[in-house]
N, C-alpha and C positions, 0 to 999 in steps of 0.2 A: 798797281796795275789799273789800267782804265777799263771801264765797261763801255762797250760800243753796241748800242741796240740797233737791230735791223728795223726796217719799216714794218715788217710783219710783227715783230715783238712789240713795237709801240702801239700798233693797231689792236693787238690782242690785249695789251695792258688796259687800254681804254674801255674794253668790254667787261673787265673785271669790276666787281664792286670795291668800294673804298677799303674795306677791311682786308680783302684779299690782296689788293695792291700794296697796302702797308706791309703785309706779311711777306710779299715777294721782295720788297726793298730790304726788309730785315734779314731775310735768308741770303740775299745777294751780298749784304755787308758781312754776314758770317762767312760766306764762301770766300770773300777776299781775305779774311783773317785766318781761316782754317778750313780749306776745302775738303778735308777728310773728316770733318765733324760728323758723327754718326747720324744726326738728325737730317743731314742733307741727302743721305743715301746716294752719294756721288758715284756715277758709273758711266761706262761707255755705252752708247746706243748701238747695239749689235748690228742693226740694219744699215747703219751709216759709219761703221768703223773703218771702211775703206777710204773715206775722205781724208785729206791731209790739211790741217790736223783733224783727227777723228772727232765726231760729234759726241759730246758728253751730255749728261742730264743731272739735274739736282731736283730733289723733291721739295715742294713748297708745303703741300698737304698730301694726304694719301691719294687725292684725286687730281692735284695740280702739280705740274712740273715745268721746269725751264730747260730748254735745250740750248747748248752753247758750244763754241769752239775756242780753245785756248791758243792764242798766238804768242810769240815771244814778248810783245810789248802791250798786248791788250786781250781782253776777253770779248768775243763777238757773241752777243745774245741773239739767238736765232728765233725763238718762239717761246710762248708761255701758254699753258692751257692744260686740258685733260690729256689722256693717253692717246688721243686721236690726232695729235699735232704733227705727226711725222708724215712726210719728210720735211 
């Protein structure tokens, strides 16, 4: 499955330090292999569950997360950052 980053995601990634960016890439790779891995804490964002497809999140660290939407042929990466990145 392909990862398609939004402009907001790309801009937010540039703001992260190198070590955090590398961790984001590592966690996204893990997500593609096993999205239910416990370290990802994969779940639906309750405030945006009404969207189709619903917005999901994975944890990168305890304070950084990635929001995404899963379509049939790709995963749309919406944003990355702290818990204030919604909507």
